[in-house]
Structure formats: structure tokens, C-alpha cells
N, C-alpha and C positions, 0 to 999 in steps of 0.2 A: 491255608488261605482264609482270609477274612471276607466275609460278606458284608460289603458296605452299601447300605441302601443309598441310591442316589437321591440327593436333596436338592436337585436343580428345579427351579420354578418354571413352569411351563411358559413359553413365550407366546404372547397373543399375536395373531396374524391379522392385522388391520388392512391388509392390502385389498380387501373386498370392501368397496365403499359402503355397501348397505349394511355392513356390520361395524363400521367405524362409529363410535359414539359422537365424535365431533361432527360427522357429516349428518348424522341423525338429528342433532341438536340444531344445526342450521336449517335443515329442512323444516323442522317443527317451528322454528322462528318465522320462517318465510310463510308457512301456512297460516300461522297465527295472525301475522300482519295483514295478509290478504283477506282473511276472514273478518277482521275488524274494519278494513276499508270498505269491503262489500257491504257491511252492515250500516256503516256511516252513510255511504252513497244511497243505499235504499231508504234509510230514514229521511235523508234530505229530500228525496223525491216524494215520498209519501206525506210529509208534513209541510210541503211547500205552501207558504201563506199567500203567495201571489203578489202582484204589484198593485198597490192601492192607488197610486197616483200615476196617471198614464204620461204625464209630462213633468218628470221630476226636475229638469233643468230650469223651466220657467217657474216652477215652485220655489227653487232654490234662489233665483235671482231676487225674489221678494223678501228674502230672509230679514233684511233691515227693517222692513215694514212690519213684519211679525214681532221683532224685538220691540219696536216702538209701541205696538199695540198691547204687548204684555206689560210694558211699563206703565202705560195709561190704566190699564186694568188694575194694577197693583195700587195706584194712586187712588183709585175710586174706593177700594176696600169694601166692595160689596160682599155680602154674605149670602151665597147661594146654597141653599140646603137641599140636596137631591140625592137620594140613594136609590140604586136600582135594586128592587126586591128580587127574591130568588124566582126564577122563571122556568117553567117546564115547557117542553116542545109542544106546540100547538094550543097553548094557553094564552089568550088575550087577557090584558089587565089594565087597570086604571093607575096612571103615575101621577104624583103630586110633587111639585117643585115650589119651594118657598124662596123669595128674594127680598132681602133686606138691604138698606144702605148702611154706611158706616156708622150712623148714628141709631141703628137698629129700627129704623122706620120702614114700613112696607114700601117696595118700589112698585109704582104703577108703570109697567113696562109697555112699550109699543109692540114689542114682538118677543115671544119666548118660544124657542124651537129646540128640538132634540135631533141631533144628526146621529144616525145609527149606521154603522160600518161593519161589514162582514169581511174580515181579511182574506177569507178563502175564495170569495166571489164577489166581485164589485157589483154584479147584476142585483144582489139582494140589498144594496144600500139605499136607505130612504130618509126622508126628513119628516118629522113629526111636529105639528103646530100645537102649542098649548093654548087653552082657553082660560080666561080669568075664572077664579073660583069663587066660592062664597065669602072667603076671608080676604081682605085686601093684602096684596103681596103674595097671594097663593094661586098657583096656576095647575090645571089638570089637563091630562091627555089620555086617550085610549091607545095603549100599546097593541098592535095586532099580533097575532100568533107568529112566533119566530121559529126558524129551523133550529135544530139541535147544533151545539158548537159554540165556538167563541165569537163574541161580537165586540166591538169598540164603540163608545158613545161619547158625544160632546153635547152638553146642555149650554145653551147660549141665551142670555137675557139681554135685550137691547131697549134703551130709553134715550130717544133723540140720537145723538152722535155717539153716546156712551154705550159701551157694551162689555159684558164680562161673561166668562164661561168656566165650566168645570168639565172634567173629563173622567172617564173611567172604563172598565172593562166588564163584560157580562158573559157568563158562561150559561148557556141554555141547556138544561139537563134533559134526560130522556123523559118522555111523557109518563105520568103516572098511569099505571095499569090497573089500579084497584077499582 
């Protein structure tokens, strides 16, 4: 008699679901999707910028007036030079704005204002009035100490019925501890 070693391959028993690789794969995918969704929902809650405009419908109805005002501003071709410097929390500073007309002549404005908005909390919003500086067409204002975080601003120059504005963002950094 000859001894022949059996060369049968062992059959895997996948009748138990926790040992089946296909079941384990789908469970892993389900856990991954739930983890990503949980992360996205938590980030949406933590980084909520809030509602800046309390009445968006009424604001949207006047959109045609906004478009007309932008066209009028473009025709004026005023050059408003204003850059917000680096600001640290709790640090007041002096701001300077220069306004020139399309012929680069200084604008003697009736009103120069800076609207400062905090997207996270509308209670922190304020308007800052600029005073005439020592140079014609130059205006200065004292910026109060701001809270740390993101702020939006709009600088507006008005002379008679004509007005022009520039906008930007500001990030107030943590206070210097030196």
C-alpha cells in the first residue's frame, strides 16, 4: 500500500458573521462613515459664524439698489487707501485712511466711517467715525481694543450724495505676553 498524503485544501467556514471578511469590511465602512459625519456635525456646531443680518428678506429685496450703488461707485473711481494693520487682542491703535478722487486729488469728505462686524457675535459690532487728518484727504480714527478672532470691516467715504467704500477682513491675534 502506498501512503498518499492528502492534498486537500482546508475549507474556510464563513458561516459565523464575525469571522467573515466581507461582513467585517462593511462594518468598518459603516463605522468610518459615522465617525466622519460626527466630526463634520461637531465642526459645524463649533465654528458657527452666526447670522449677521437679522432680516435677510428685507435686505434681499433692496438688492437692485445695491447693484445701482455699486455702479455709481465704479463711475466715481475714487481711490480709498486703507489697510488694517496687524492687531493683537486688547491693543488699541490709530488707523489712517486716505481718499483720492479719479484725478488723484484729495477728497474733502463729509463723512468717513468704519463699520466693524464680528461674525461670531453681532453684539460686538460698532461704527467708528474718522476725523480729518493733518494732510488733505487723510483721515484718522482710534480703533478700540478688540476681542481675539475674525472681524469684517467696511470703510466708507461720503461727499454729498456720492459715496465709495472698501471692505476687508481682520484677524485679531492673541495678546502679546512679552
